[in-house]
MARNUDREN-544621 format. One line per 5 residues: number of its first residue (from 1); for each residue z negated, x, y negated of C-alpha. Coordinates in steps of 0.001 Angstrom, whole numbers. Layout:
! MARNUDREN-544621
NUM) Z:X:Y  ... .
//
This chain:
! MARNUDREN-544621
1) 0:0:0  897:1280:-3457  -1836:1264:-6100  -1107:1722:-9803  -3157:2785:-12813 .
6) -2471:1549:-16317  -4171:2868:-19434  -4023:1479:-22961  -5590:3827:-25511  -5938:2412:-28974 .
11) -7844:3424:-32065  -10652:975:-31212  -10707:567:-27440  -9498:2223:-24267  -8638:-61:-21370 .
16) -7887:954:-17813  -6734:-1224:-14933  -5873:-530:-11328  -3572:-3001:-9575  -1973:-3307:-6169 .
21) 1637:-4101:-5235  958:-7812:-5643  -377:-7227:-9176  -3921:-8050:-8096  -6478:-6302:-10321 .
26) -8633:-4053:-8154  -10727:-2553:-10959  -10789:-2433:-14740  -12728:-709:-17478  -13081:-1374:-21213 .
31) -14709:1153:-23516  -14685:2184:-27137  -12356:5036:-28034  -14599:6307:-30819  -11884:8507:-32311 .
36) -11830:10627:-29136  -8983:9379:-26940  -9073:12202:-24379  -12803:11807:-23830  -12444:8033:-23614 .
41) -9762:8355:-20936  -11846:10864:-18989  -14904:8589:-19148  -12815:5596:-18154  -11329:7402:-15167 .
46) -14797:8385:-13936  -16057:4816:-14313  -13050:3214:-12649  -13238:5666:-9757  -16767:4384:-9035 .
51) -15377:847:-8682  -12719:1722:-6102  -13143:2431:-2392  -13054:6163:-1666  -9850:5909:398 .
56) -7801:4455:-2492  -5017:6751:-3638  -3176:6036:-6902  610:5907:-6360  1695:5837:-9993 .
61) 572:5298:-13531  1564:4291:-16989  189:4464:-20498  530:2565:-23728  -1231:2407:-27079 .
66) -1543:4750:-30004  -2469:7679:-27719  112:6834:-25050  1899:10195:-25097  -1300:12214:-24884 .
71) -2631:9941:-22141  665:10104:-20277  446:13881:-20155  -3226:13779:-19173  -2663:11498:-16160 .
76) 912:12493:-15283  2199:8993:-16051  5647:7970:-14857  5851:5358:-17597  4899:5722:-21265 .
81) 5709:2693:-23406  4898:1520:-26925  2753:-1576:-27334  5802:-3587:-28363  7741:-2717:-25224 .
86) 4616:-3146:-23048  4218:-6739:-24270 .
//
């Protein structure tokens, strides 16, 4: 089964979601960015990892938001889209 990670990093909040092939949300995390997008993503990844079974392996990822390019590099995202395109 393929599992995907999506991250939206904005100036106010950072949101992470993990979904399966059927678009079922397996885990999600909402936290304040606090002007530190890299740290917010790192915190979010640690928190979301705690919510997933240990055998889960992420197959792909994408990022959006004001820090989408930075986040895309950080997680090795296959997809990096602006908020407009993501909607």
